[in-house]
N, C-alpha and C positions, 0 to 999 in steps of 0.2 A: 099131723103136722105139729111141731114145735111152735110157740109164740111167740110174737118178736121178742117181747121182752127174755124170755129164754136166751135166746139168739143171742142179744147186746152180752148176756152174761157170760155165754159159752165163750162167746169172741175173744169180751175181753181177758178170760184165763185164759184162753191159748197163747196168745199173743204175748201175755208175761209168762208163760212157761219158756217160749221160745227166746226168751231175753233180749226179743226186736224194740221193744217201746222199752230206751232206756231211760226214756225224760218224760214221761208220765204218758195214759193212753192219747190214743190218735184220734180225738171225735171228729172228724171227718170222717172216719171210717165206720164211727158209732153212729152217727146220724144216715150213713148210706145203709148201714144196716137196718136203721129203723124204718126207714123211707122204703126199702125193698124188700120189705117182711114176706110178700110175695113172691117173690122172685126164687128163680131155680139156684141150684146149690152152684153151678159154673158158674153163673153171675158173682156170686160172694165171693169165691175164687178168685176170681178176676182182680177184684178189691182186696184182698189178702196180700196179693202179689204186688198189687199197685203200692201199698203201704211200703210194704218190702222193700221197695227200692226208694222210697223217699227217706226213709229211717236210716238206711245204710251209709257210714259217711267214716274217711279216715283223717285219724288226726294228721296235720302237715308234721313233715319228716324238717326237721330243724337243718340247713346245710353247714357246714363247716366251715369258718369264717376267714378269712384270709387276712393277715394281719399285716401292716404298715409297720414296719421294724424300725427304719429311718426314711429321711427326706435330706433333701440336698437340692441348691438353686445353684446355677452358675450365667456366666454373661457372655457370650461371645457372637462377635459381626453379627452383631444388630437382631440377635436372637436368645433370648431369656429361657433359659431351661429348668424345668421342675423334673429330680426324679425320684422315686417312689419305691422305695428296695422294700421287695417282699418275700413271705415267707415261703410262697409258691403261685403258681402263673396262674396268671388270671385275663380275662376277657377282657380287649377295651369297650368301657362302657359306652352305649349309643343312645341316641338321640339327647343332645344337651338340652336345659332346659334355659329359655331365652325370658330373662326378666326385666323389670324395669330399670332393677339396680345391676346387672351386668348377664353374665354366663355362670351357668353352674352346672357343674359335671359331676354328676351322682355313682359313686362307686358302690354297687351293691355288694352285701355278703362282704362287709372289710370292716374291719377294726386298725384304731392306730394304737400302735405298740408305745411302751414307758420313754423309749429313744425317743420316738417320733414327736410321743406327748411335749415329754423336757424341749426338743427343737421350739417348737411352738410359743412352748409358755416361756420361753428366752426373746421370742418378737424377734428371733433374727432372719427370718426366710423373706426370700426377696420380693420385692412388689414385680406383678399385681398378684400373687397367688396367696389366695385365702382358703385356708384349708380346717374343717372343721368335722367333729363326729356326729352328724345329723342324728343319729339314733344308734343302737346299742348295734345294729349292724347292718349301719352304710354311713360312709365317707362321701363329702362333698369337695369337691376343687372348685372354687368361684373365682372369676375375673371381672372386677367389676366395669361399669362401663366405661367407654371410651379410653381404658386401658392398651386395649391391643387392636390390631390390625387383623391380624388374624393368628389361628391356633392350628395345632395336629396334637393328637393323643395316639401314641403307639406301644406296642405291649412287648416287651423282651424278654427273654432265658436267656439260665447260667451268667449269672444270676438270674430268678425274676425280677420285673421290675416295670412299673411305667414311668412312661415320658410323654410329659407336655412341653411343646414345644411354642413361645408366645413371639410373635414378631407386633412388639409396640405399633402406634400408630406414627404415620410421617410428623417429624418434628416440626415442628411451628415455630416461625421465630418471633421470637418478642420482639416490639417497642423499641427501637432505641429511645433512651433517654435523651430529654434536649440538652444540647451540645452548649457548653457555657459560653460564656465572649470571653475571647481570650484577652488574657492580657496585654495593653499596649506597648510592643518592642522596644528595647530600650537599643537596638541594635540599627544602624542604617539601612539594614537594608535585610529580607525577611529568609529563616533557613527554611528547606525543603523540605518536607513531610519526610518523618522518622521511620522505618518498617517497625513492626511490633515486633519481639522475639520473642516465640513459643518458649513458654516456660516446661522442659524436660529436666531429666537428670544430664547431668554433666560428667557422667560416668557411665559404662557398660558394665555390668556384673556377669561374669563367670565364673559356675560352678563347677571346680572337677571332683570326680567321684572315683575314688581308687578301690577298686571293687574287692568283694571279701572282706576278710578282717575278722580278729580275736578268735572264736569258737570256730567259726568258716574259713577253712586257711583255702578251699578253692582248688584249682586244679594242681598235681605234683609233677616232677619229671623222674628219671631217673634218677638221679642223681638226689633228691628230697627237696628240689626247689621249688618253693610254694610262693600259688599265683597272689596271696594279699602280700608278699614282700615285696615283689616286682611292684605291682599297680601301685601301693605307695609311693615305693623310692621315684618312681617315675611322675606319679601323681605332685610329687613335693620340688621336681623339678622343673616341670611345668610348670606350677606356681612361680618358683623364681623368675623365669624365663617372662610369663606375661606379666607379671607386677613393675618387672620396668617401663613397659610400655604405656607411656602418659592416656591418661582418661579410661583405666583399665582396675576394675576394683575383683581380686581375685578368691574365694572361698571354696574351703573340701566341704566333705561329707565328711572324714574324715583324716585327722593329722597324725595318728598314731596305730598301732596293733589294739584296734577296736573292732565289735561285731557294730551292726546299723543296721536295723530293717529297710528295706528294699523301698517298700512304700515311705518311711522316713526321711530317704534320700531325695526323694522324689518331691517331698511336704518339704525339706528343709532349702528348696530352690526354688520353689514356689513362692514361701514366707519370707525369703528375700530379695524379691522383683530379680528373678535372674533373668539375664537376654541371650544366653546360650550354657548347655550342659551336655558335659565330654565324661561319659563315662570309660574306665579303661579297665580292660581287660586282657588275659594268656589265655590261648586257648588252648584246646587238647583233641587228639583223635587218635582213635585205635591201633590207623596206619603208623606208623609210627615215622614212615618216610615222610608225612605230609608237613609241607613246611608253609610260613607265608604270612600274610596279614590280611585282616577283611573287617569292611565296616560297615556296621548295623545302623539302620533307624528302626523306629516304632512301627509294626506294620501288620500284613498275613505272614505267615513261614510260606514261599513260593518253592520250598523241595524240604525235601525227610530232612538234611542234614541242617538246613537251618533250622529246624524245629527241634532237631537234638540237642542243638549249642544255644537256643532258648533255655531247651528243659533243663540241660546244666546247669546254666548260669543262675537260672530262677531256682534254682532245686526242688523241682516239684516233676511229681510223673510226668513219663511225656505223655499219655493221656490226657491230662487234663493242661496241657499246656495251649493247648492252642485256642483258648473261648478268648480269648486276648479281643480278636476282631469284632464283636460283637460288642465286647466294652467301651472298645473306643469309642465306637456310636453314642454312646448314652452319656461317657465324660465329659463330651464335649472336646475332644481332639479334634480340632477342625483341618478341615483339607489346609490353608492357608501353613498351619504347623508341621503338616503334612512333609509340604513341599520347601520350606523351609529347611527340614529336618533333612530331606534328599540331598538340596545346595551342600548343606555342612559335609552331610556324608562325603560327597562327590569331591569338596574342595579338601577335605582332610585325607583321603585316600590318594588325592592326585602330589599332594604335596608330599607326603612319607613316600611315593613312588619317586619324586624328584628328588630326594633328598637321602633317602639308605640306597638307591637304584647307584653300582660302578663298587660301593663299597662293600655290599653285602650281598649273598645270591639270593635276592627278593623273587619270592613269589607272588603274584598278585591276583588274588581270590575276588575281589569286588567289591562294589556295595550292596546291600542286600536287607531283606527285609522278615524278621521275624519280632514275633510278640515277649519281649522283654518286659514284665515287672518291673524294672526302675524307670523304665523310661514310656510304661503306661498313664502316670499322674502328673508327669512334668507338662507344663501349659507354656514352654518356650522351645524352642528350636533343639532334640534331642540327638546323640548319637552316643553307640558304645563302640571304640574299637579293639579288636581284637589283634594286639601288637604285634603276636608270635606265638608258634606252637611249643609249649613247653612239655611237648610227649615226644617232641622231637630232640634226641640227644643234641647234635651240631647247633639248633636256636637255643638249646636250654643252657650251652655253655658260652652265648652269647648274650642272654640273661642274665649272667651270673658276673658281668663284666660290666664296669660305670663308663664306657666308652660307649658303648652301643644303647644304655639306657638314656643317656643325653642326649645322643640323637635321635633318640625315640621322640621325647620329651620336646625337643628340636622340632621336630618333620609333624607333631600335632599343631604345636604354637605357630609353626606357618601356614598349616590348612584352618585355622581359626582366625587369622589375621589376613588372609584370603578370602574368606566368607564375608568378615564387615567389611572388605575394602567393596569386594563386589556387589554387596547386597544394599552397602549403606543404609544396613538397621538401623532405625530410629531408637533412642533408649528407651525401654518402657516402663 
């Protein structure tokens, strides 16, 4: 029977050969063998098996990081929203950490992209959000204590985003400063208190958007009539008519035959604090007998035809056009804006029927919703008017006449005017 020392040496040699001991000998195994010098070989086999289990380990597999490519904030209807644009979809982080100085939402396996870092460096992020790269593989969104009443975080796809909505705490009224003693009146009687006039714009801003232009001709008629030329003529006529109305400022996304990106049209309206946005287009249909007018506002397409019209005007494949509805939620296009756009669309459609009916063989296709890109990013009530079908031979002939285009512009003006009167919309 081998001595205890011989068993120790043999055990160490066997472990070294099998590669189980990568960080040095297992001294618990050595001491066990030394103490169990008279035990059976079965007991030694169990000790070796235990040693194998204790040393077998796998290196952690690094997870691919989700990149926060961009970030943006907006405020509407008492809600401040943060949108994090991601390169891939991720789950909503759970169990936020509550600290003395506020709330911390940790986004694991994530990193800030260059564009997001640049925005944070500029310090343009709206309050109360504080975003930091807490480690190489983690980003945190912090809400300082007292900066929020409630919050909600959701994950969206197409494109992938994380959205954080924050409702600020109830506004607390500041104590009014002590009133100064009025100077003695020089009049023999006291004047009644005068109402304080709110400081608002003294005019309404209406942006007219002639569809297409430049390298983008839009739809074509049998005689070669281009949509871009018709929409520009109607837009210029509508500007001339609206400019006669007092208290109205009229702007156009294009005044000549140039190409303007769809998103830039909406940005132009937003940057000029527009109160209304009217996009003018000419329709087309494979069946050349189809004719008439229809007015759209942004929303989910309710039928295949509305989706086809949106795809044509967006210049996108049909399969990728219907993603706008979910994006609408993330971009703060609120219910109030949707309702106002619907009201503007109905007023415009009714005005066009009243102004054109009896003069032309008019077909009313109604008010519809579809995910038009040009309407998606506007922050004011917005519509897209399809004024006729250039694919219809008789309507193409009308579109080539100055009298018809003038009457179209007049009917659009009546629609805008009736909406402003009915809503008594305050200037923004």
